[in-house]
C-alpha positions in Angstrom: 0.0 0.0 0.0 1.4 3.4 -1.0 1.2 6.6 1.0 1.3 10.2 0.0 4.3 12.3 1.0 2.0 14.1 3.5 1.1 10.9 5.3 3.1 11.8 8.5 1.4 15.2 8.6 -2.1 13.6 8.3 -1.1 11.0 11.0 0.0 13.7 13.4 -3.3 15.6 12.7 -5.3 12.6 13.9 -6.5 11.4 10.5 -8.3 8.1 10.1 -6.9 6.2 7.1 -8.4 3.6 4.7 -7.2 2.0 1.4 -8.1 3.9 -1.8 -6.8 3.2 -5.3 -3.7 1.5 -3.8 -3.0 4.3 -1.3 -3.4 4.5 2.4 -5.4 7.8 2.3 -6.8 10.1 5.0 -10.6 9.5 5.1 -11.4 12.0 7.8 -9.9 14.0 10.7 -11.1 14.3 14.3 -13.8 16.9 13.5 -15.5 14.4 11.2 -16.4 14.2 7.6 -19.6 16.3 7.9 -17.8 19.2 9.5 -15.0 19.0 6.9 -17.7 19.1 4.1 -19.2 22.2 5.8 -15.8 23.8 6.2 -15.2 23.6 2.4 -18.7 24.9 1.7 -18.3 27.9 4.0 -14.6 28.8 3.8 -11.5 26.9 2.5 -10.6 23.2 2.4 -7.3 21.7 1.4 -7.1 18.3 -0.4 -4.0 16.1 -0.6 -4.4 14.6 -4.0 -1.0 13.1 -4.5 -2.6 9.8 -5.4 -3.8 11.2 -8.8 -1.7 10.5 -11.9 -0.2 12.9 -14.3 1.2 12.3 -17.8 3.0 14.5 -20.3 2.6 14.1 -24.1 4.7 16.1 -26.5 5.9 16.1 -30.1 4.8 17.2 -33.5 1.3 15.8 -34.1 0.5 15.2 -30.4 -2.8 17.1 -30.6 -4.1 15.1 -33.6 -3.1 11.8 -32.0 -4.7 12.6 -28.7 -7.8 13.8 -30.4 -8.5 10.4 -31.8 -8.3 8.8 -28.4 -10.3 11.1 -26.2 -14.0 11.9 -26.5 -14.0 15.7 -26.4 -12.9 18.3 -28.9 -9.4 19.5 -28.3 -7.9 20.5 -31.6 -8.9 24.1 -31.3 -7.9 24.5 -27.6 -5.6 27.5 -26.9 -2.4 27.3 -24.9 -3.2 27.2 -21.2 -6.8 25.9 -21.7 -8.1 22.9 -19.7 -10.9 20.5 -20.8 -12.7 17.5 -19.3 -12.8 14.5 -21.5 -13.4 10.7 -21.4 -11.2 7.7 -22.3 -13.6 5.1 -23.8 -13.3 1.5 -24.9 -14.7 0.3 -28.3 -18.0 -0.5 -26.6 -18.4 3.1 -25.4 -17.7 2.3 -21.8 -15.7 4.7 -19.7 -12.2 3.6 -19.0 -11.5 6.8 -17.1 -12.3 10.5 -17.1 -9.5 13.0 -17.6 -8.5 16.6 -17.3 -6.5 17.7 -20.4 -4.3 20.7 -20.1 -3.0 22.3 -23.3 0.5 23.1 -22.3 1.7 26.7 -22.5 3.6 27.6 -25.6 6.9 28.1 -23.6 6.6 24.5 -22.4 5.9 22.9 -25.8 4.7 23.9 -29.2 2.5 20.8 -29.2 2.2 19.4 -25.7 -0.4 18.1 -23.2 -0.5 17.6 -19.5 -3.0 14.9 -18.7 -4.5 14.2 -15.2 -5.9 10.8 -14.6 -7.6 8.9 -11.7 -5.3 7.2 -9.2 -6.7 3.7 -9.6 -6.5 3.9 -13.4 -3.0 5.3 -13.7 -1.3 2.1 -15.0 -4.2 1.1 -17.1 -4.5 4.6 -18.7 -0.8 4.8 -19.4 -0.8 1.4 -21.1 -3.9 2.4 -23.1 -2.4 5.6 -24.3 1.0 4.0 -25.0 -0.6 1.4 -27.2 -2.4 4.0 -29.3 0.0 6.9 -29.6 2.6 7.0 -32.4 6.1 6.1 -31.3 7.4 9.4 -32.7 5.7 11.2 -29.7 7.2 11.5 -26.2 4.9 10.2 -23.5 5.9 10.2 -19.9 4.4 9.4 -16.5 5.4 12.2 -14.2 3.2 11.3 -11.3 6.1 10.7 -8.9 7.8 14.0 -9.8 4.8 16.2 -9.2 2.5 16.8 -6.3 -1.2 17.9 -6.4 -3.0 19.9 -3.8 -6.5 21.3 -4.3 -7.7 24.6 -2.6 -11.5 24.8 -2.6 -14.2 27.0 -1.0 -15.8 30.4 -1.0 -12.7 32.1 0.4 -10.3 30.1 -1.9 -10.0 32.8 -4.5 -9.0 35.4 -1.9 -6.2 33.1 -0.6 -5.1 32.2 -4.1 -5.1 35.9 -5.1 -2.9 36.7 -2.1 -0.3 34.1 -3.0 -0.3 34.9 -6.7 -0.2 38.7 -6.4 -3.9 38.9 -7.7 -3.1 36.7 -10.6 -5.7 34.1 -9.8 -8.7 36.4 -10.3 -7.5 37.2 -13.9 -7.7 33.6 -14.8 -10.8 32.2 -16.6 -12.3 28.9 -15.3 -10.7 25.9 -17.0 -7.4 27.6 -17.7 -4.0 27.1 -16.2 -1.1 29.5 -15.5 2.3 29.1 -13.9 3.0 31.3 -10.9 6.0 31.8 -8.6 4.6 31.1 -5.1 6.7 31.1 -1.9 9.9 30.5 -4.0 8.6 27.7 -6.1 7.1 27.4 -9.6 3.5 26.0 -9.5 1.0 25.2 -12.2 -2.4 26.5 -11.1 -5.5 25.1 -12.8 -8.8 26.9 -12.1 -10.6 23.7 -11.7 -12.0 21.5 -8.9 -14.2 18.6 -7.8 -16.4 20.2 -5.1 -18.7 22.7 -6.8 -16.9 25.5 -5.1 -14.4 28.1 -6.5 -10.8 27.2 -6.3 -7.8 25.6 -7.9 -5.8 22.4 -8.4 -2.1 23.1 -8.0 0.8 21.0 -9.3 4.4 21.5 -8.2 7.7 19.8 -7.3 6.9 16.8 -5.0 10.0 17.5 -2.9 8.2 20.7 -1.7 5.0 18.9 -0.6 5.1 19.5 3.1 6.5 23.0 2.8 3.8 24.1 0.4 1.0 22.4 2.3 2.0 24.1 5.6 2.5 27.4 3.7 -1.1 27.3 2.4 -2.5 26.5 5.9 -0.5 29.1 7.7 -1.2 31.8 5.1 -4.9 31.1 5.1 -5.0 31.4 8.9 -2.9 34.6 8.9 -5.5 36.1 6.5 -8.2 35.3 9.0 -9.9 32.4 7.1 -11.1 29.1 8.4 -9.0 26.6 6.6 -8.3 22.9 7.2 -7.6 19.5 5.6 -10.4 17.6 3.9 -10.4 13.8 3.8 -11.8 11.5 1.1 -15.2 11.0 2.8 -16.0 14.7 2.6 -14.5 14.9 -0.9 -16.9 12.2 -2.0 -20.0 14.0 -0.5 -18.9 17.4 -2.0 -18.5 16.0 -5.5 -21.8 14.0 -5.1 -23.8 17.0 -4.2 -22.3 18.9 -7.2 -23.3 16.1 -9.6 -19.7 15.1 -10.5 -19.0 11.4 -11.3 -16.6 9.1 -9.5 -14.9 6.3 -11.4 -16.1 2.9 -10.2 -19.5 4.4 -9.3 -21.2 6.6 -11.9 -18.6 5.7 -14.6 -17.1 2.3 -15.3 -16.0 0.4 -18.4 -19.6 -1.0 -18.6 -21.3 2.4 -18.3 -21.4 4.7 -21.3 -21.4 8.6 -21.3 -25.0 8.6 -22.5 -26.1 6.5 -19.6 -24.1 8.6 -17.1 -25.4 11.9 -18.6 -22.0 12.9 -19.9 -22.7 13.1 -23.6 -21.7 16.8 -23.3 -18.1 15.5 -22.9 -18.3 13.8 -26.3 -17.9 15.6 -29.6 -19.7 13.6 -32.2 -18.4 15.8 -35.0 -15.0 14.2 -34.7 -13.7 10.6 -34.5 -12.9 9.0 -31.2 -12.7 5.4 -29.8 -16.2 4.3 -28.8 -18.0 6.8 -31.0 -19.7 4.2 -33.2 -21.0 2.2 -30.2 -22.4 5.4 -28.7 -24.2 6.3 -32.0 -25.7 2.8 -32.1 -26.8 3.1 -28.5 -28.4 6.5 -29.4 -30.3 4.9 -32.2 -31.5 1.9 -30.2 -32.4 3.9 -27.1 -31.0 3.7 -23.6 -31.9 0.9 -21.3 -30.6 2.6 -18.2 -30.0 6.2 -17.2 -28.5 8.1 -14.2 -30.9 9.7 -11.8 -30.7 11.1 -8.3 -33.1 10.0 -5.5 -33.8 11.2 -2.0 -34.4 8.3 0.4 -36.6 8.3 3.5 -35.5 6.6 6.7 -32.4 4.8 5.3 -28.9 5.3 4.0 -28.5 4.1 0.4 -25.2 2.5 -0.6 -23.5 1.4 -3.8 -25.0 -1.8 -5.0 -28.3 -1.6 -3.2 -31.3 -2.6 -5.4 -33.7 0.1 -6.6 -37.4 -0.9 -7.0 -40.5 0.5 -8.6 -43.7 1.4 -6.7 -44.8 -2.2 -7.5 -41.7 -3.6 -5.8 -40.1 -4.8 -9.1 -36.3 -4.5 -9.1 -35.4 -2.0 -11.8 -31.9 -0.8 -11.1 -29.1 -0.3 -8.6 -27.4 2.5 -6.6 -24.1 3.7 -7.9 -23.3 6.0 -4.9 -25.3 6.8 -1.8 -24.7 8.9 1.3 -25.8 11.6 3.7 -25.5 15.0 2.0 -24.7 17.7 4.6 -25.6 20.7 2.5 -29.1 19.5 1.6 -29.6 17.4 4.8 -30.8 14.4 2.7 -30.0 10.8 2.3 -29.5 10.6 -1.4 -28.2 8.2 -4.1 -27.2 8.2 -7.7 -29.0 5.3 -9.4 -29.2 3.7 -12.8 -32.7 2.9 -13.8 -34.7 2.6 -17.1 -35.3 6.1 -18.5 -39.0 6.1 -17.8 -38.2 5.8 -14.1 -35.6 8.7 -14.2 -38.1 11.5 -14.4 -38.2 14.0 -11.5 -40.9 13.2 -9.1 -41.1 9.5 -9.8 -41.7 7.4 -6.7 -39.2 4.6 -6.2 -37.8 2.5 -3.4 -34.4 1.2 -2.2 -33.9 -2.2 -0.7 -31.9 -1.7 2.5 -31.2 -4.8 4.5 -34.3 -6.5 3.0 -36.5 -3.6 3.9 -37.8 -1.3 1.1 -37.4 2.4 2.0 -39.4 4.9 0.0 -37.5 7.3 -2.4 -38.3 9.9 -5.0 -36.4 11.1 -8.1 -35.2 14.7 -7.6 -33.6 17.3 -9.9 -29.8 17.1 -10.2 -27.4 18.4 -9.1 -28.4 18.7 -5.5 -25.9 21.6 -5.2 -25.4 23.9 -8.1 -21.7 24.7 -8.5 -21.0 28.4 -7.7 -19.6 29.0 -11.1 -22.8 27.9 -12.8 -25.1 30.2 -10.9 -26.6 33.3 -12.4 -26.7 36.5 -10.5 
């Protein structure tokens, strides 16, 4: 079992650990996952994401080669832009979801910084390597870099402070290099919580120094700030309607079923496109929906039933949602049962608990809200 470089810090802070994607990761701290969730929603949360994988692809023709592999349109992305995309198999199932950074011009004339999920790092690397032309340079730089996320309503103020007001000038889904506390960091205006903030990549040797710098600087500025474990990270992303690999997306779940067709550009070629077009023509047999459950905690794998008691689907994720105060689940059910207001049930320990389909996401990300 691997550990992140901040493991001793988390241990000293009283974190409870559990295995995740081959890493012993902090699940929660003494204040508890619910309080960590609320801290991120009201001020600033810090996330140790060293378990995530990062690849670099460079060389003449890198963009065209990558475009044929990933689902979204990337050929017209400008230097410094970031885009969400999917890595699909020939059947249209999701191998992984990715963040694709068009590298800055001073880094490479044709280069990509690719962020992948921790549990898929080796699978993804082999998948890319098998499909990319040998003339391109493709490297796994996960061990060299460290990733920390800064998220929450006060995150922008902290980030502006450490970048001399550079963060506010960034558009969402772009990245910029800044010199922060004597080190060069790549700041992406992205996140996985529904809050404002950034994901920051830097020299792994500086992990503890930079983590403590962020905590101390946030406190000096008068902000509530603290570490967030994986349990709260899960509830934050769940409320904001973001998928988690192994739950809402898997190699047997397609983007159409997971409501991620917006991440697929059908005007270009990509692996899995033909299967998705066929699925469109034939119609979906299952579709993602969100339910609120009464008097029970839904969990992954629990059966979903119709009002008549017929088993019609399963829960992909389920939990207590601190912001909405509900016990909710992402479920896959036939499309006719996915309409808002549809009464359903969840089988919990052989007892059927009543549920209802609700509008998603439960928490609208701050950057999607209109004034």
